[in-house]
N, C-alpha and C positions, 0 to 999 in steps of 0.2 A: 279470648278469655279462657275458653276450654283448654287451649294449648298451654297457656300460662299455668293453669291449675295442674295439668298433667306433668309439666316439667318440675313444678314445685314439689309435687307428690313423689316423683322419682328421685329427686335430690334428697328429700327427707328420708326415704327408704334406704338409699345408698349410704347416707350418713349414719343411720342407726345400725345398719349391717356392719359398717366398718368399725363403729365404736364397740360392737359386741365381739369382734374377731381379731383383736390385736394381740392376744397372748401376753406374755411377760412384757411389761413396759420397758424394762432394761434388757436389751436384746443380746447382751454378752453371753456367749456359750449357748446360743440357740440356733435353730435352723428354721427356715420358712416352709410351711406346709400348707398348700392351698391358700387360705386367707388368714392364717394365724401362725405365730411363732411357737415352737415347741423346744423343750430342753434337749440338747444334743448329748451324746455320750461324754463329750469333753466337759460337760457341766458337772458331772458327778464321778469322774474316773480318778479321783484322788481321795485322800482321807482327811478328816478334820484334824486340826492341831489340838484343839480341846477335845475332850471326850464327847462321843455322840450324845450322851445324856445331857452333858453341860450345854452343848449347842442347841439341843431341843428345848432346854429350859430357857435359854436366852432368846432364841429366834422362833421357836415353835416347829411346826411340821416341815420336814425337809422337802426340797423339790424332787421330782421324779422324772426319769427318762421318758421322753416323748409326750409328757404332759404339757399343758399350756396355761396352767394356773399361775397367778402372780407369785413370785418368790416372796418370802417373808419381808414385810416392809422395813423392818429394822436393818435388813441387809444393805439397804441403799438409801433410806430416808430418815429424816429426823423432824418430828413435828409436822409430818405431811409434806415435807419439802425434800427434794433430792439433795443428798449430802455426800460428797466424795470421801470425807473422812470416815463416815459410817461404813462406806463401801470398802475402804482400805482395811478397816478393822475386821470386817467380815472375811475378806480374802486371807488375812493373816491368821485368823482364828478358826473359822468354821466354813471353809470354802465349799465343802461338799453339801452341807445343809443349805447354804445359800445359792448353790449352783454356779459357783465361780471358779471351779477347778482350772479352767483354761486360762485364768488370769494369774495363777500362782507362778512363782519362779520356777517350779519344777516342770510346768507344762507350757509356759508362755515363750515358746521359741518355734522355729520352723524345722521340719525334717530336711534331710539332705535332698538337694534338687534331683540327683540321680542316685537313689538308694540302691544298695545291693539286694535288699529284700523288699517285698511289697508291704509298705507300712500299714496300709488300711486292713491288711489281713493278719497282722500281728495280734496274738492273743495275750491276755494277762498272764497266762501260764508261761509263755515265752519270756515275757518281761521279768518274771521272777526266777527264770532259769539262768544260773551262772554261766552256762555254756553260751547263751545268747547275749549276755550283758554287754560285752564290748561292741559288737556290731550294732546292737540296738541303741546304745548310747551315742554312737557316731552317726547312724543313719536315720533312726526313728525316735529321737528323744522326746518329741511331742506326744507320742503315743504312750510311752511308758513312764513319763514323768522324770526323764533323765536330763532335762535341760540344764540343771545346775551342776551336772557332773562332767568330768572330762576336761573342762576348761578350754575347749577349742571352739572359738566363735569368730565370726567376721567382725573386725573392728570398724570397717567401712560399710555403710548401709547399702551402697549401690553395687557391691561386688557381683551379685547374681544377675544383674541387669546386663552385664557384658562379660561373659565367661571367656571371651577370646584373650583377655589379659592373662589368663592362667597359662596359656601356651606361649606367651611372649617372653623371650629370654631377657629383653631389656626391662621387663616389669617384675623380675623375680624378687628383688628386694622389697618391692611394694606388696606383692601378693603373699610373700612369706610372713610379712608383718600384719597386713590388714585383711587378707581374704583367705584365711586358712581353711575354713569350712567349705566355702564355695569351690575352691580349687583342689579339694581333696588332699590337703596337706596335714590333716589331723592324725593320720595313721602313720606308723613307722614305715620306712621305705623297704624294710625287709619283708619277704614273703615269697610265695611260690612264683618263680619266674622273675624275681626282681633283679637278678644279675645275669640272666641268660637270654637277653634280648635277641629275638630272631631265631631262637633255637627250636621253636615248636612248629609242627606242621599245622597249617591252617585248617580248621574245621569248616564244613559247609555253611554253618550259620555264624561264622566269625565276621563281624562287620565293624566299621568305624561309625560311631554315633556323631562325631563331629565332622564337618565338611572341611575343616582346616588342617587335617592330619598330615597331608602331603607337605604343606609349607612348614608345619611344626616339626616334622621329621628333619627337614633341611636345617632347621634352626637347632636341632639336637635334642628334641623332646624325648625320644625313645631311650637314649643313653644317659640323659641328664639325671644326676642324683637329686636334683631339686624336687622332682616329682615322685610321688609314691607309685608303687605298682598298681594300686587300686585305681588311681587317677588315669594312668596310661591305659589300663584295661577297659575302664568304663568309656573312655572317649576315643581311643585309637587302637583298639585291640588288633585289628587286621594289619594296619600299617606297621605296628611295632612287633608283630609276630608273637602275640601273647596268648593265642587260642590253642 
């Protein structure tokens, strides 16, 4: 009897603790910290389409970084019930107020699998700097809100699951059409070293990131015009003599 009461009491306490520590009920654009969800930087790193004052008038107080308070209920509910249309309206009009920036067209994409810069270290100042715009649009669009720019995406959803197709001569027609972002085909083939394969001395830290470079070289990767300089450098720098 005592054991039964103890177990019942423990379950009750655990249930109450969980109910008090859930954070935002809609977990989009949040991260988990200890026992509750908090708003991530991606929740508020965009601007509202409507004016901030209009969004405040419609929805009330905006969500805040690292806080765990519920987002305004009108952002995702109607008459106390979750409503996807209300959520879509919030994303289109007041994404920052509602903490839905990560779901907007500008931010709802993936960064390059092997970026040339460290995306997590990119600052908003760099995002606004014209000198950085091209490389950040190509490599870190999710950070800067450049997902809708450039027009270079994978048409096939499984491209990044098997990057070996990027180096297959027989698959070139496919990757050119369906896997441009994954295979590094977004950028122009011109650039430093694009036409002087094998002409550079190798530096001590010059390495191949791919284990398939030897076989790809036999198939003509290093001299192939189908691949950008950036793709060759990122994957087979040593084999192709690009360091």
